[in-house]
C-alpha positions in Angstrom: 68.5 -24.7 98.5 66.3 -23.5 101.3 66.1 -20.0 99.7 65.2 -21.6 96.3 62.5 -23.7 97.9 61.0 -20.6 99.4 61.1 -18.8 96.1 59.4 -21.7 94.4 56.7 -21.5 97.1 56.4 -17.8 96.5 56.0 -18.3 92.7 53.2 -20.9 93.4 51.6 -18.3 95.6 51.9 -15.7 92.7 50.2 -18.2 90.4 47.4 -18.4 92.9 47.1 -14.7 93.3 47.1 -14.1 89.5 44.2 -16.5 89.1 42.4 -15.1 92.2 42.4 -11.6 90.7 41.9 -12.5 87.1 39.0 -15.0 87.1 36.5 -13.2 89.4 35.0 -11.1 86.6 32.5 -13.8 85.5 30.7 -14.1 88.9 30.4 -10.4 89.4 29.4 -9.3 85.9 25.6 -9.7 86.7 26.0 -7.6 89.8 27.9 -4.9 87.9 25.2 -4.9 85.2 22.5 -4.5 87.9 24.4 -2.0 90.0 25.3 0.4 87.2 22.2 -0.3 85.0 24.4 -1.5 82.1 23.4 -3.1 78.9 25.0 -6.5 78.1 27.0 -4.7 75.4 28.5 -2.2 77.8 29.3 -5.0 80.3 31.4 -6.6 77.6 33.9 -3.8 78.0 34.8 -5.0 81.5 36.8 -8.1 80.4 38.0 -6.0 77.4 39.6 -3.5 79.7 41.4 -6.2 81.7 42.6 -8.4 78.9 43.6 -5.7 76.4 46.4 -4.9 79.0 48.0 -8.2 77.9 48.2 -7.0 74.3 49.7 -3.8 75.5 52.2 -5.2 78.1 53.3 -8.7 77.1 56.2 -7.9 74.8 57.3 -4.7 76.7 57.3 -6.6 79.9 59.8 -9.1 78.5 62.1 -6.2 77.6 61.6 -4.5 81.0 62.4 -7.6 83.0 65.8 -7.9 81.3 66.6 -4.3 82.3 65.1 -4.0 85.8 65.2 -7.7 86.9 62.5 -9.9 88.4 62.2 -8.4 91.9 61.5 -4.8 90.8 59.1 -6.0 88.2 57.2 -8.1 90.7 56.9 -5.2 93.1 55.7 -3.0 90.2 53.1 -5.6 89.1 51.6 -6.0 92.6 51.7 -2.2 93.2 49.7 -1.8 90.0 47.2 -4.4 91.2 47.0 -2.7 94.6 46.4 0.8 93.0 43.8 -0.6 90.6 41.8 -2.5 93.3 42.0 0.3 95.8 40.8 2.9 93.2 37.7 0.9 92.5 37.1 0.1 96.1 37.0 3.9 96.9 35.2 5.0 93.8 32.8 2.3 92.6 31.6 3.4 89.2 31.5 1.9 85.7 34.2 4.3 84.3 36.5 3.7 87.3 35.8 0.0 86.9 37.2 0.0 83.3 40.3 2.0 84.5 40.8 -0.2 87.5 40.6 -3.4 85.5 43.1 -2.1 82.9 45.6 -1.2 85.7 45.2 -4.6 87.3 45.5 -6.2 83.9 48.9 -4.5 83.4 50.1 -5.9 86.7 48.9 -9.4 85.8 50.6 -9.3 82.3 53.9 -8.4 83.9 53.6 -11.3 86.4 52.9 -13.8 83.6 56.1 -12.8 81.9 58.3 -12.9 85.1 57.3 -16.1 86.8 58.2 -18.8 84.3 62.0 -18.1 83.9 62.1 -17.4 87.6 60.5 -20.7 88.4 63.0 -22.5 86.1 65.9 -20.9 87.9 64.6 -21.2 91.5 63.4 -24.8 91.2 66.0 -26.1 88.8 65.6 -27.0 85.2 65.2 -30.7 86.0 62.1 -29.9 88.1 60.7 -27.2 85.8 58.0 -29.4 84.2 56.8 -30.6 87.6 56.8 -27.2 89.1 55.0 -25.8 86.1 52.2 -28.3 86.7 52.1 -27.3 90.4 51.8 -23.7 89.2 48.8 -24.6 87.1 47.2 -26.5 90.0 47.7 -23.4 92.2 46.1 -21.3 89.4 43.2 -23.7 89.2 42.7 -23.8 92.9 42.4 -20.0 93.1 39.9 -19.9 90.2 37.8 -22.5 92.1 37.9 -20.6 95.4 37.5 -17.0 94.3 33.8 -17.3 93.3 33.2 -19.0 96.6 34.8 -16.0 98.4 32.6 -13.7 96.4 29.5 -15.6 97.4 30.6 -15.6 101.0 31.2 -11.9 101.1 28.0 -10.7 99.4 25.9 -13.1 101.6 27.4 -12.1 104.9 28.3 -8.4 104.5 25.9 -5.9 106.2 24.4 -8.7 108.3 24.8 -9.6 112.0 28.2 -11.1 111.3 30.5 -9.0 113.4 33.8 -10.8 112.6 36.9 -8.8 112.1 36.7 -8.7 108.3 33.1 -7.5 108.3 33.7 -5.0 111.0 36.1 -3.4 108.6 34.2 -3.9 105.4 30.7 -2.9 106.5 31.4 0.8 106.8 33.6 0.8 103.7 31.2 -0.9 101.3 27.9 0.6 100.2 24.9 -1.6 101.1 23.7 -1.7 97.5 27.1 -2.6 96.2 28.1 -5.6 98.3 30.3 -7.1 95.6 32.7 -4.1 95.9 33.9 -5.8 99.1 35.9 -8.1 96.9 38.1 -5.2 95.7 39.0 -4.3 99.3 40.1 -7.9 99.7 42.1 -7.8 96.4 43.8 -4.5 97.5 44.8 -6.2 100.8 46.2 -9.3 99.0 48.1 -7.2 96.5 49.6 -5.0 99.3 50.6 -8.1 101.2 52.3 -9.5 98.1 54.3 -6.2 97.7 55.7 -6.6 101.2 56.4 -10.4 100.8 58.3 -9.8 97.5 60.2 -6.8 98.9 61.7 -8.9 101.7 62.3 -12.0 99.6 65.8 -12.8 98.2 65.7 -13.8 94.6 68.3 -15.9 92.7 70.0 -14.4 89.7 68.1 -15.4 86.6 70.0 -15.8 83.4 67.5 -15.9 80.5 68.2 -18.6 77.9 68.4 -17.4 74.3 64.9 -18.9 73.7 63.5 -16.9 76.6 64.7 -13.5 75.4 62.5 -11.2 73.4 64.0 -9.6 70.3 61.8 -7.0 68.7 64.2 -6.6 65.8 65.2 -9.2 63.2 63.6 -12.2 65.1 60.3 -10.4 65.3 60.3 -9.6 61.5 61.3 -13.2 60.7 58.6 -14.7 62.8 55.8 -12.4 61.4 56.8 -13.5 57.9 56.0 -17.1 58.9 52.3 -17.8 58.4 52.3 -20.5 61.1 53.2 -17.8 63.7 50.1 -15.9 62.9 48.0 -19.1 62.8 49.1 -20.1 66.2 48.7 -16.6 67.5 45.1 -16.9 66.4 44.9 -20.2 68.2 45.9 -18.6 71.5 43.5 -15.7 70.8 40.6 -18.1 70.2 41.4 -20.2 73.3 41.5 -17.4 75.7 38.5 -15.8 74.0 36.6 -19.1 74.4 37.6 -19.5 78.1 36.7 -16.0 79.0 33.7 -15.9 76.8 32.2 -18.8 78.7 33.4 -17.9 82.2 32.3 -14.2 81.9 28.8 -14.9 80.6 27.5 -18.1 82.0 26.4 -16.6 85.3 24.4 -13.8 83.4 23.1 -16.5 81.1 21.8 -18.6 83.9 20.3 -15.6 85.6 18.6 -14.4 82.3 17.3 -17.8 81.0 16.9 -19.9 84.2 16.4 -17.3 86.9 19.4 -18.6 88.8 20.9 -16.3 91.5 24.4 -15.2 90.3 25.7 -14.6 93.8 25.1 -18.2 95.0 24.4 -20.9 92.4 25.8 -18.9 89.5 29.1 -18.4 91.4 29.2 -22.1 92.2 28.8 -23.0 88.5 31.7 -20.8 87.6 33.7 -22.3 90.5 33.1 -25.8 89.1 34.0 -24.5 85.6 37.5 -23.6 86.9 37.7 -26.6 89.1 37.0 -29.0 86.2 39.5 -27.1 84.1 42.1 -28.0 86.6 41.1 -31.6 86.8 41.1 -31.8 83.1 44.7 -30.6 83.0 45.7 -33.6 85.1 43.9 -36.0 82.8 45.4 -34.3 79.8 48.9 -34.9 81.1 48.1 -38.6 81.3 46.6 -38.8 77.8 49.5 -36.9 76.3 51.7 -39.8 77.4 49.8 -42.2 75.1 48.2 -40.1 72.3 49.4 -37.5 69.8 48.6 -34.0 71.2 46.7 -33.2 68.0 44.4 -36.1 68.6 43.8 -35.0 72.2 43.1 -31.5 71.0 40.5 -32.6 68.5 38.8 -34.9 71.0 38.6 -32.4 73.8 37.5 -29.5 71.5 34.7 -31.7 70.2 33.6 -32.4 73.7 33.7 -28.6 74.5 31.4 -27.9 71.5 28.9 -30.5 72.6 28.9 -29.3 76.2 28.5 -25.7 75.1 25.4 -26.5 73.0 23.9 -28.6 75.8 24.4 -25.7 78.2 22.9 -23.2 75.8 19.9 -25.1 74.7 19.2 -27.6 77.5 17.0 -27.1 80.6 18.4 -25.6 83.8 19.5 -28.9 85.3 21.5 -29.7 82.1 23.0 -26.2 81.9 24.3 -26.5 85.5 26.3 -29.6 84.5 27.2 -28.7 80.9 28.8 -25.3 81.5 31.3 -26.6 84.0 32.0 -29.5 81.6 33.1 -26.9 79.0 35.9 -26.0 81.4 36.9 -29.7 81.7 37.2 -30.0 77.9 39.0 -26.6 77.5 41.6 -27.7 80.0 44.2 -29.0 77.5 43.8 -26.4 74.8 46.3 -23.8 76.1 49.2 -26.1 76.7 48.7 -28.1 73.5 48.4 -25.0 71.3 51.4 -23.4 72.9 53.6 -26.5 72.6 52.5 -27.2 69.0 53.4 -23.5 68.2 56.8 -23.6 69.8 57.6 -27.0 68.2 56.7 -25.6 64.8 59.5 -23.1 64.6 63.2 -23.9 65.0 64.4 -20.5 66.5 63.4 -17.4 68.4 61.2 -19.2 70.9 61.3 -16.3 73.4 60.1 -13.7 70.9 57.5 -16.2 69.6 56.3 -16.8 73.2 55.9 -13.0 73.6 53.8 -12.9 70.4 51.7 -15.8 71.5 51.1 -14.2 74.9 49.7 -11.1 73.2 47.0 -13.5 72.0 45.7 -13.4 75.5 43.9 -10.3 74.2 41.3 -12.7 72.9 40.0 -12.6 76.4 39.3 -8.9 75.7 37.7 -9.2 72.2 35.6 -12.3 72.3 33.5 -11.4 75.4 33.0 -8.0 73.9 31.8 -9.4 70.7 29.4 -11.7 72.6 28.1 -8.7 74.6 27.6 -6.7 71.4 25.8 -9.5 69.6 23.6 -10.1 72.7 22.2 -6.6 72.2 20.9 -7.7 68.8 20.0 -11.3 69.1 20.1 -12.1 72.8 22.8 -13.7 74.9 21.9 -17.4 74.1 22.4 -16.9 70.3 25.3 -14.5 70.7 27.2 -17.2 72.7 27.1 -19.4 69.6 29.9 -17.1 68.4 32.1 -19.4 70.5 31.5 -22.1 67.9 33.8 -20.1 65.6 36.6 -19.9 68.1 36.2 -23.6 69.1 36.0 -24.5 65.4 39.3 -22.8 64.8 40.9 -24.6 67.7 39.6 -27.9 66.3 41.2 -27.1 63.0 44.6 -26.8 64.6 44.5 -30.5 65.4 44.0 -31.1 61.7 46.5 -28.8 60.0 49.3 -28.6 62.6 52.6 -30.1 61.4 55.1 -29.6 64.3 58.8 -30.2 63.7 58.8 -32.3 66.9 55.8 -34.3 68.2 55.1 -35.2 71.8 56.7 -38.5 72.9 54.1 -41.2 73.5 54.2 -44.7 75.0 52.1 -47.7 74.3 50.5 -49.9 77.0 53.1 -52.5 76.1 55.9 -50.1 77.1 54.3 -49.6 80.6 53.9 -53.3 81.4 57.3 -54.3 80.2 
């Protein structure tokens, strides 16, 4: 039991690290644009390079885990993250940035596939729901803290601060590329995780039938079902919306309100992820009393209103409205995913793999916004998110799951 408890703690740490490495792009995009003199359109290729790795690796990762098991795949994933981060830390250029982000993205895609079955086995099936929520909280905490780390590093590097970390970073980081210091930290974290995973003892994971990926008959059957493609688009639109907001709000605030991306801009993104985490907790409560489709419609409507307020309101409104989009987006992933799995009777593992490739929406939507921004400006280009949010809203209308979420009335509670 002690070993399993330690493995659960390790998995929660992995959730934290995934988020820490994944959701830092938004705060640093304005710096990358300025450092490499990029157009907004070219900058859109940064999240593309990272998230397209999910489309490439989600289904192959499920097959590789069955063959090589969890420990080897975790070591592989963190080694890829280490190589990607170190590569960019040593050679900071736009081309290397794209390569580095793709390599790191491959590692993160593998981690996403490995950790849920491992968490179920290590923590016990009866505790899986609770541990999954804890994993999401760890994920949210890292998303909240990573922009703050970025702000701390770029504010203090190459100053009179002679602490141990800056004594190492100052000679390694060009003075005009202070944000590159983050990638030295990422490389150190990934290397430390390789060592931790290497010495950890993992339980034997027996995948359930609905956790296995079958690229043969099951895959063909699922692709013939129109709802599979519709829910794939739902995940695509959700991740695209999440990343389309997170990756561009700092640049938006800099361009339209002259807000420093390394301080206030980073804090806004930190609050975006923090409120997304808080919203998850409220969503859990609401789902005990309301049909998930009703919750999805209500929260998506709130996200649309918050987005419009952020785009067209004054600076003081934008600083509140953009983080609120994170709050309203908080329930979308879990509700869309659960509605999807509850809409097909079989092949849930393969279906999950198909849905996870929809994470590639995080590659395509920010790229589209960046490309449109070249033509009409960032403010109008971000209105593209109304299409993705509109599609998510439609799911709450047309979804007809085979099993709906169990709800209670207030009378049931006070009995």
